[in-house]
C-alpha positions in Angstrom: 240.2 170.5 184.0 240.6 169.9 187.8 238.7 167.1 189.6 236.6 169.6 191.5 235.5 171.5 188.4 231.8 172.2 188.4 231.5 170.9 184.9 232.9 167.5 186.0 231.1 167.3 189.4 228.5 170.0 189.6 227.6 169.1 193.2 231.1 170.1 194.4 229.9 173.7 194.6 227.9 172.8 197.7 231.0 171.5 199.6 232.9 173.7 202.0 236.3 174.7 200.7 238.1 172.4 203.2 235.9 169.4 202.0 236.7 170.2 198.3 240.4 169.9 199.2 239.8 166.6 200.9 237.6 165.3 198.1 240.3 166.3 195.5 243.0 164.5 197.5 240.9 161.4 198.0 239.9 161.2 194.3 243.5 161.8 193.2 244.8 159.0 195.5 242.1 156.7 194.2 242.8 157.4 190.6 246.6 156.9 191.2 246.1 153.6 193.1 247.3 150.5 191.3 244.8 148.8 189.1 242.8 146.2 190.9 239.6 144.3 190.4 237.6 146.6 192.6 239.3 150.0 191.7 236.4 151.2 189.6 233.9 150.2 192.3 236.0 152.0 194.9 236.1 155.2 192.9 232.4 155.0 192.2 231.7 154.6 196.0 234.0 157.5 196.8 232.1 159.7 194.3 228.7 158.6 195.6 229.7 159.3 199.2 231.0 162.8 198.4 227.9 163.6 196.3 225.7 162.7 199.3 227.9 164.9 201.5 227.4 167.7 199.0 223.6 167.1 199.1 223.6 167.4 202.8 225.5 170.7 202.6 223.0 172.0 200.0 220.0 171.6 202.4 220.4 174.0 205.4 217.7 172.2 207.4 219.2 168.8 206.9 222.7 170.1 207.6 221.5 171.6 210.8 219.8 168.4 211.9 222.8 166.3 211.2 225.4 168.6 212.7 223.6 169.8 215.8 224.6 168.4 219.2 222.3 165.5 219.9 222.3 165.3 223.7 218.8 163.9 224.2 218.6 160.5 225.9 215.9 158.3 224.5 216.5 155.6 227.1 217.8 152.1 226.8 217.7 150.4 223.4 215.8 147.1 223.5 217.8 144.0 222.5 216.7 143.3 218.9 217.2 139.6 219.5 214.5 139.7 222.2 211.5 140.1 219.9 208.0 138.8 220.5 207.3 137.0 217.3 
């Protein structure tokens, strides 16, 4: 069964084909990496990140909001260290 199999990762069906290929390559590289103390955590983080990417692609409104050109200027950002506490 391939890593992008819907039975293994059902959310993959929401990814564009190019992203499925990138996901598969990244997962394969992570699985082939030498064992280390944080290998499992790295693989878990990779899966979480790709699942969230798939969730964005599954919601057309969210995808549009996150991929549109944001050209509005909301003005200068106040310095967070200069608070009135």
